[in-house]
Each structure stands twice: as C-alpha cells, then as structure tokens.
C-alpha positions as CSV (number, residue, x, y, z in Angstrom):
1,M,-1.3,-67.3,-15.0
2,K,-1.1,-66.2,-11.4
3,R,0.5,-62.8,-10.7
4,K,2.3,-61.9,-7.5
5,W,0.8,-58.7,-6.3
6,A,-1.8,-59.9,-3.8
7,A,-0.4,-58.0,-0.8
8,A,-0.8,-54.6,-2.6
9,L,-4.2,-55.6,-3.8
10,I,-5.6,-55.9,-0.2
11,L,-4.8,-52.2,0.4
12,I,-6.4,-51.2,-2.9
13,I,-9.6,-52.9,-1.8
14,V,-9.6,-51.1,1.5
15,L,-10.0,-47.9,-0.4
16,S,-12.8,-49.1,-2.8
17,T,-15.1,-50.5,-0.1
18,F,-14.7,-47.3,2.0
19,T,-16.1,-45.4,-0.9
20,L,-19.2,-47.6,-0.9
21,G,-19.6,-46.8,2.8
22,F,-20.0,-43.1,1.9
23,T,-22.5,-43.6,-1.0
24,L,-24.7,-46.6,-0.3
25,S,-27.3,-47.3,2.3
26,Y,-30.0,-49.9,2.0
27,T,-32.3,-51.9,4.2
28,Q,-33.3,-55.2,2.6
29,H,-31.8,-58.0,4.7
30,I,-29.7,-60.8,3.3
31,Q,-29.2,-64.0,5.1
32,S,-25.6,-65.0,5.9
33,G,-24.0,-68.3,5.1
34,G,-24.1,-70.2,1.8
35,K,-26.0,-67.5,0.0
36,Y,-22.8,-65.3,-0.1
37,E,-20.7,-68.1,-1.6
38,K,-23.4,-68.9,-4.3
39,L,-23.9,-65.2,-5.2
40,A,-20.1,-64.6,-5.3
41,S,-19.7,-67.6,-7.7
42,E,-22.5,-66.3,-10.0
43,V,-21.0,-62.8,-10.1
44,M,-17.5,-64.1,-10.9
45,A,-18.9,-66.1,-13.8
46,E,-20.8,-63.1,-15.1
47,I,-18.1,-60.5,-14.7
48,S,-15.4,-62.6,-16.3
49,K,-17.6,-63.1,-19.3
50,L,-18.4,-59.4,-19.5
51,R,-14.7,-58.4,-19.1
52,K,-13.6,-61.2,-21.4
53,L,-10.9,-62.4,-19.0
54,N,-10.0,-65.8,-17.6
55,P,-11.6,-66.4,-14.1
56,P,-9.5,-67.7,-11.2
57,E,-8.9,-71.5,-11.2
58,D,-8.9,-71.7,-7.4
59,F,-11.7,-69.2,-6.5
60,K,-12.5,-69.2,-2.7
61,V,-14.9,-67.2,-0.6
62,E,-14.2,-66.4,3.1
63,V,-17.0,-64.9,5.2
64,V,-15.4,-62.9,8.1
65,S,-16.3,-60.3,10.6
66,S,-15.3,-56.6,10.9
67,S,-13.4,-57.3,14.1
68,W,-11.4,-60.0,12.2
69,V,-10.7,-57.4,9.5
70,K,-9.5,-54.8,12.0
71,E,-7.2,-57.4,13.7
72,H,-5.7,-58.7,10.5
73,W,-5.7,-55.7,8.1
74,G,-6.3,-52.6,10.3
75,K,-2.9,-52.3,12.0
76,P,-0.1,-50.6,10.1
77,Q,3.0,-52.6,9.7
78,G,5.8,-51.5,12.0
79,A,5.9,-48.8,14.6
80,E,7.6,-46.2,12.3
81,E,5.3,-43.6,10.6
82,P,5.5,-44.0,6.8
83,L,7.5,-41.4,4.8
84,E,4.3,-40.0,3.2
85,W,3.0,-39.0,6.6
86,K,6.2,-37.3,7.5
87,I,5.9,-35.3,4.2
88,Y,2.3,-34.5,5.1
89,R,3.4,-33.0,8.4
90,A,6.2,-31.0,6.8
91,L,3.8,-29.5,4.3
92,L,1.1,-28.7,6.9
93,L,-1.4,-31.2,5.6
94,V,-1.7,-32.9,9.0
95,P,-0.9,-31.5,12.4
96,A,1.7,-32.8,14.8
97,E,-0.9,-34.6,17.0
98,A,-2.5,-36.5,14.1
99,S,-2.1,-40.3,14.4
100,H,-1.4,-42.4,11.4
101,R,-2.3,-45.6,13.3
102,E,-5.7,-44.3,14.4
103,F,-6.6,-43.1,10.9
104,E,-5.7,-46.5,9.3
105,E,-7.7,-48.4,11.9
106,E,-10.8,-46.2,11.3
107,W,-10.4,-46.5,7.5
108,T,-10.1,-50.3,7.6
109,G,-13.3,-50.5,9.7
110,C,-15.4,-49.5,6.6
111,I,-14.5,-52.6,4.6
112,M,-17.5,-54.5,3.2
113,A,-15.6,-56.9,1.0
114,A,-12.0,-57.4,-0.1
115,S,-9.9,-59.8,-2.2
116,S,-6.4,-61.2,-2.0
117,G,-5.1,-63.3,-4.8
118,E,-7.9,-65.7,-5.7
119,T,-9.7,-65.4,-2.4
120,L,-12.7,-63.1,-1.9
121,Y,-13.5,-61.9,1.7
122,I,-17.0,-60.9,2.6
123,V,-17.5,-59.0,5.9
124,A,-20.8,-60.4,7.1
125,D,-21.8,-57.9,9.7
126,L,-21.3,-55.0,7.3
127,V,-23.2,-56.5,4.4
128,E,-26.0,-58.2,6.2
129,D,-28.4,-55.2,5.8
130,A,-27.3,-54.4,2.2
131,E,-29.8,-54.7,-0.6
132,E,-28.9,-57.6,-2.9
133,K,-28.1,-55.5,-5.9
134,V,-25.7,-53.4,-3.8
135,L,-24.0,-56.5,-2.5
136,K,-23.8,-57.8,-6.1
137,R,-22.0,-54.6,-7.2
138,T,-19.5,-54.9,-4.4
139,L,-18.8,-58.5,-5.2
140,A,-18.5,-57.6,-8.9
141,H,-16.0,-54.9,-8.1
142,E,-13.9,-57.3,-6.0
143,S,-14.2,-60.0,-8.6
144,V,-12.6,-57.7,-11.2
145,H,-9.6,-57.3,-8.8
146,M,-9.2,-61.1,-8.9
147,L,-9.4,-61.1,-12.7
148,Q,-6.7,-58.4,-12.7
149,Y,-4.5,-60.6,-10.5
150,V,-4.9,-63.7,-12.7
151,N,-4.7,-62.0,-16.1
152,F,-2.2,-59.2,-15.9
153,E,1.4,-58.7,-14.9
154,I,1.4,-55.5,-12.8
155,S,4.5,-53.9,-11.5
156,R,4.1,-51.6,-8.5
157,P,5.5,-48.1,-9.2
158,E,8.3,-46.5,-7.1
159,T,6.6,-43.1,-6.5
160,Y,3.6,-42.0,-4.6
161,D,2.2,-40.2,-7.7
162,A,2.6,-43.2,-10.0
163,E,1.1,-45.5,-7.4
164,Q,-2.0,-43.3,-7.2
165,A,-2.3,-43.3,-11.0
166,L,-2.0,-47.1,-11.2
167,N,-4.6,-47.5,-8.4
168,A,-6.9,-45.3,-10.4
169,L,-6.6,-47.6,-13.4
170,I,-7.2,-50.7,-11.2
171,E,-10.2,-49.2,-9.3
172,G,-11.6,-47.5,-12.3
173,D,-11.7,-50.7,-14.2
174,A,-13.4,-52.5,-11.3
175,D,-16.0,-49.7,-10.9
176,L,-16.7,-49.4,-14.6
177,S,-17.1,-53.2,-15.0
178,A,-19.3,-53.6,-12.0
179,D,-21.6,-50.7,-13.1
180,M,-21.9,-52.1,-16.6
181,L,-22.8,-55.6,-15.3
182,L,-25.6,-54.2,-13.2
183,E,-26.8,-51.8,-15.9
184,A,-27.1,-54.8,-18.2
185,E,-29.6,-56.2,-15.7
186,G,-31.6,-53.0,-15.6
187,F,-30.2,-51.7,-12.3
188,K,-29.0,-48.1,-12.3
189,P,-26.1,-47.7,-9.9
190,P,-26.5,-44.8,-7.5
191,E,-25.1,-41.5,-8.4
192,K,-21.5,-41.0,-7.2
193,E,-21.3,-37.6,-5.6
194,P,-17.7,-36.3,-5.4
195,F,-16.3,-36.1,-1.9
196,K,-16.0,-32.3,-1.4
197,P,-16.7,-31.5,2.3
198,E,-17.5,-27.9,3.1
199,T,-15.2,-28.0,6.1
200,M,-11.7,-29.4,5.3
201,G,-9.9,-30.6,8.3
202,Y,-6.9,-32.9,8.1
203,R,-9.0,-36.0,8.2
204,E,-11.2,-34.8,5.3
205,A,-8.0,-33.9,3.4
206,L,-6.6,-37.4,3.9
207,I,-9.9,-39.0,2.8
208,L,-9.8,-36.7,-0.3
209,I,-6.4,-38.1,-1.1
210,R,-7.4,-41.7,-0.5
211,L,-10.5,-41.4,-2.7
212,F,-8.5,-40.3,-5.7
213,P,-8.6,-43.7,-7.4
214,Y,-12.4,-43.8,-7.1
215,Q,-13.2,-40.1,-7.9
216,Y,-11.1,-40.2,-11.1
217,G,-10.6,-43.9,-11.8
218,E,-13.9,-44.8,-13.4
219,R,-13.8,-41.6,-15.6
220,F,-10.3,-42.6,-16.7
221,A,-11.4,-46.2,-17.4
222,S,-14.5,-45.0,-19.3
223,F,-12.4,-42.7,-21.4
224,L,-10.1,-45.6,-22.5
225,Y,-13.1,-47.9,-23.1
226,E,-14.8,-45.3,-25.3
227,H,-11.6,-44.9,-27.3
228,G,-10.7,-48.5,-27.7
229,G,-13.0,-50.9,-25.8
230,W,-11.7,-53.6,-23.4
231,S,-8.6,-54.1,-25.5
232,L,-7.3,-50.6,-24.8
233,L,-8.1,-50.9,-21.1
234,D,-6.3,-54.2,-21.0
235,E,-3.3,-52.7,-22.7
236,A,-3.1,-50.0,-20.0
237,Y,-1.9,-52.6,-17.5
238,S,1.2,-53.0,-19.6
239,N,1.5,-49.3,-20.0
240,P,-0.2,-47.7,-17.0
241,P,-0.7,-44.0,-16.5
242,S,2.6,-42.6,-15.1
243,S,1.1,-39.7,-13.1
244,T,-2.1,-38.5,-11.5
245,E,-2.0,-35.7,-14.2
246,Q,-2.6,-38.4,-16.9
247,V,-5.6,-39.8,-14.9
248,M,-7.1,-36.4,-14.2
249,H,-6.7,-35.4,-17.9
250,P,-7.1,-38.7,-19.8
251,E,-6.3,-37.2,-23.1
252,K,-2.7,-36.6,-21.8
253,Y,-2.4,-40.3,-21.3
254,L,-3.3,-41.2,-24.9
255,E,-1.0,-38.4,-26.1
256,G,1.9,-39.7,-23.9
257,E,2.5,-36.4,-22.2
258,G,5.3,-36.8,-19.6
259,F,6.8,-34.4,-17.0
260,E,10.2,-33.1,-15.9
261,R,12.3,-34.7,-13.1
262,P,13.9,-31.7,-11.4
263,G,17.2,-31.9,-9.5
264,L,17.5,-30.9,-5.9
265,P,20.0,-28.9,-4.0
266,A,22.8,-30.9,-2.4
267,F,22.5,-31.3,1.4
268,R,25.3,-33.3,3.0
269,E,25.5,-31.8,6.5
270,E,27.0,-33.9,9.2
271,G,24.4,-35.8,11.3
272,W,21.7,-35.6,8.7
273,R,20.5,-38.6,6.7
274,L,18.2,-38.9,3.7
275,L,15.1,-40.9,4.7
276,G,13.7,-41.1,1.2
277,E,12.6,-39.4,-2.0
278,N,9.3,-39.3,-3.8
279,R,7.2,-37.6,-6.5
280,L,3.9,-36.2,-5.2
281,G,2.0,-35.2,-8.3
282,E,-0.7,-32.9,-9.5
283,Y,-3.5,-34.4,-7.4
284,F,-1.6,-34.2,-4.2
285,I,-0.9,-30.5,-4.8
286,Y,-4.6,-30.0,-5.5
287,A,-5.6,-31.8,-2.2
288,L,-2.9,-30.0,-0.2
289,L,-4.0,-26.5,-1.4
290,A,-7.7,-27.4,-1.1
291,R,-7.1,-28.3,2.6
292,W,-6.5,-24.6,3.3
293,I,-7.7,-22.3,0.5
294,G,-10.6,-24.0,-1.3
295,Y,-11.2,-26.2,-4.3
296,G,-11.4,-23.6,-6.9
297,V,-8.0,-22.0,-6.2
298,A,-6.5,-25.4,-5.7
299,E,-7.7,-26.7,-9.0
300,K,-6.4,-23.7,-10.9
301,A,-3.1,-23.6,-9.2
302,S,-2.3,-27.3,-9.7
303,Q,-3.3,-27.7,-13.3
304,G,0.0,-26.5,-14.8
305,W,2.0,-29.3,-13.0
306,N,5.0,-30.5,-15.0
307,G,6.8,-32.7,-12.5
308,D,8.2,-32.6,-8.9
309,R,10.6,-34.3,-6.6
310,A,10.7,-34.4,-2.8
311,A,13.5,-35.5,-0.5
312,Y,13.1,-35.9,3.3
313,Y,16.1,-35.7,5.7
314,T,16.2,-36.3,9.5
315,A,18.7,-35.5,12.2
316,D,18.2,-36.0,15.9
317,G,14.6,-34.9,16.2
318,S,14.8,-32.4,13.3
319,F,13.6,-32.8,9.7
320,L,14.2,-31.1,6.4
321,L,12.0,-31.4,3.3
322,L,13.3,-30.3,-0.1
323,W,10.5,-30.2,-2.7
324,A,11.1,-29.0,-6.2
325,T,8.0,-28.4,-8.4
326,M,8.1,-27.8,-12.1
327,W,5.4,-26.0,-14.1
328,D,4.3,-25.7,-17.8
329,S,4.9,-22.0,-17.8
330,E,6.2,-19.1,-15.7
331,R,2.7,-18.0,-15.2
332,D,1.7,-21.5,-13.9
333,A,4.7,-21.4,-11.5
334,E,3.7,-18.0,-10.2
335,E,0.1,-19.1,-9.7
336,F,1.3,-22.1,-7.6
337,R,3.8,-20.0,-5.6
338,Q,1.0,-17.5,-4.8
339,A,-1.4,-20.2,-3.8
340,A,1.3,-21.9,-1.7
341,A,1.9,-18.6,0.1
342,E,-1.9,-18.2,0.7
343,M,-1.9,-21.8,2.1
344,V,0.9,-21.1,4.6
345,N,-0.8,-17.9,5.7
346,A,-4.1,-19.7,6.1
347,A,-2.3,-22.3,8.3
348,G,-1.3,-19.5,10.6
349,G,2.1,-18.7,9.1
350,V,3.9,-15.4,9.5
351,E,6.3,-14.2,6.9
352,I,9.4,-13.3,8.9
353,E,11.5,-12.3,5.9
354,E,11.2,-12.4,2.1
355,D,10.2,-16.0,1.0
356,L,10.5,-17.3,4.6
357,W,7.5,-18.2,6.8
358,K,7.2,-19.5,10.4
359,V,4.2,-21.7,11.3
360,E,4.4,-22.6,15.0
361,D,7.8,-24.5,15.1
362,V,8.1,-25.1,11.3
363,F,9.9,-22.8,8.9
364,I,8.9,-22.8,5.2
365,V,10.7,-21.3,2.2
366,L,8.9,-20.6,-1.1
367,K,11.3,-19.8,-4.0
368,L,10.2,-18.9,-7.5
369,S,12.6,-19.2,-10.4
370,G,11.2,-19.3,-13.9
371,C,9.0,-22.4,-14.3
372,R,10.2,-23.8,-11.0
373,V,9.0,-23.3,-7.4
374,D,11.0,-24.8,-4.5
375,V,9.3,-25.5,-1.3
376,F,11.6,-26.1,1.7
377,S,10.3,-27.0,5.1
378,S,12.1,-27.7,8.4
379,N,11.9,-27.3,12.1
380,S,15.6,-26.3,12.0
381,L,16.1,-22.7,10.9
382,E,19.9,-23.5,10.9
383,A,19.4,-26.3,8.4
384,L,17.5,-24.0,6.1
385,E,20.0,-21.2,6.4
386,T,22.8,-23.7,5.6
387,L,20.8,-24.9,2.6
388,L,20.2,-21.4,1.2
389,K,23.6,-19.8,1.8
390,P,25.4,-18.9,-1.4
391,A,28.0,-21.4,-2.6
392,S,31.6,-20.3,-1.9
C-alpha cells in the first residue's frame, strides 16, 4: 500500500546523505550508467528481505547531477524565513546576518542519493569516486526509506520536537538496516564519530541540530531491535517517539514517559499577531546551550526537561518570543536557569536589572518559578514590560 508522505521524505534524505559526507571518503572509481541501476535493484531486493518488508511495486532509479539537485531541492520554498529560524534568532542561536537560504543551499549540495516515493535518485558526480561498499550502504539506507513509504502509514507531527523524534526513528531504522546488511557480507561500516566541533559557531550549531536523527537515531533503533526485533521497530511507526527526550533516553520511550504542556501568559496587545507556536524539546535545549557554554554543561542542564511551549509574535518589525520550559524538579529548573544566564552572558549580554538582560538590540528575561523557567525575548522593551506588568 502506498503512503502519502513523499514530500517530507526528500527532506529527511537530505539530512542522511549529508552525514555520509562528513564520515566517508574513498577512492575506488565506479563507472556511471547502468551499473547504478543494477546495483540499486540488487540492494533493494536484499534490504527488503532483511527488513521483512514488501518492496516497491514501481521501483525506479534516476541518475542526476549535483547541479540538478541544487536547482530542484536546494531552494527553500517561499521568500519568508521559517518560524524555527525566527525562534533561533530570538534565542541567540543564530545572528541577525545569518541566511537561511544560503545554509539550505549549502546543505543540499552534500546529497549523494535521495528517495521520493518509489523513486531512488543517485547523484552521479558525488558518488563516482565512492568505493562500491560505501555506495551500497548509501543505496541500502535510501532503499529503507522507500520500504517505509510503501509499508507504513506515517503521520507528520505538528511540533518541532516530535518531528525530530520521528525523523530519528526513520533515519535510525535506515542506518541500522544498512549496517546490518553490509555486516552480513563481512564489511564493517566505518566508525561514526559524533559531530562535536571544538569551535561552535552558529553554522556548527545548526549542523548539530540537523544531525540529531543520525547521532541518536541508530542507537534508538538498535535499542528497540534488541528489545523486540523488527516487529517492535515496525510497531514504532504506529506509535513513534513523541519527543527527542524519548529518543535520547530510549528506556523512556518503552516506559511511555510523557511531559507537561505548560500554559503561556496572555499577550493581546494591539498591532501584534501570533505567528506560530511550537515545542522545542530537550535536544534543542542541549544544542542551544552547547553553542555558547559547552557540551558538558549543556547536557547536564537539559536532562531534566519535562516539556516546553514557545509562541512567537510579530508587530511592525518587532518580535516577541514567549517560551515556557518545565522541569522534573526545582533543582533541574534552577540548573537550566543558571545555564541559560551563562549562555546569555557568553553571547555578550549585560544584566540591566534583575532577570533582564540586553544583548545588542535584544532583551531577554529569565524567570524561575518552582519547576518552571520562562524565557522571554524581544527587541521591544515596551512589549516585555507590558507582558510582565502585574495584572490589575
């Protein structure tokens, strides 16, 4: 049965092939043309048998160029910057001059292969120097995505956090299956070193976020496989992980551990409109803090996550971000609040009064209350003051 999620699948593949670009480099030359199609068909037959899933009925292979990929997949849809990037700016993850379009075009330029529906795309000029086993692993990975498309009904989540978690299941399954296929043939896949750059600029932080499905996905998929084989992994598509927390700590997925959905202060000032809401999740908090204050502190401060909710407002060139975060204990909340303050200071912030910082033209409020920490960010001090004034 064909499932209608091909458009989202292309984006997922952009991420997986970028990871290979970081870790794999080989020299044996492979001729272009019919050999790609033959190898792809062989791999599809092998991986569908290993994964015990029905192969596509209308399997196609398209050999394309990297310039074709950039033209067709490398341009963000629409001129408007996505909500997630607006939130990134409000939380100091990316600077004002960072270009969403440029980052997406660079990212897409690393695709070696991709799939959409029952069609496999091979980027000839990027795989022509790949060793055959490496190419086979790439094709196996993409073949699993086509098996997912054919065999599972997958609903796309509504939040950033849940989307990352679902992508980790999808990519983790593809990586695990591809590695198992090659290991059965006596080929040991290369070690996957975690992406932890010593210098963390905004580009590195964005890559760290994008690589979440690959840095944690295979470990999550392996955990499910070890506890219930392919059947448990298959069942996960009907009940996917609901948060990055469940992926980072797979035992919480099997235990069904959830999270709180905090309320937000009312903000209905004239001229302001709500652009959107989202949940960011434990991993985003980890990456955000790591950007400024290091991996160790970031990991410790993000582990007590128990839910969050963000709302982004705009008005005539101004923005206002309301972000409520919940924590397992008051101690966890205090750790996050302290780490967030260190982050703001590291970004050049100056505390102009209690709980209020100024970073260039952005004002940031950090408010601790029991197991909750509110983070408010705006380039309008008036908007923050209106939000924070006591109710009459």
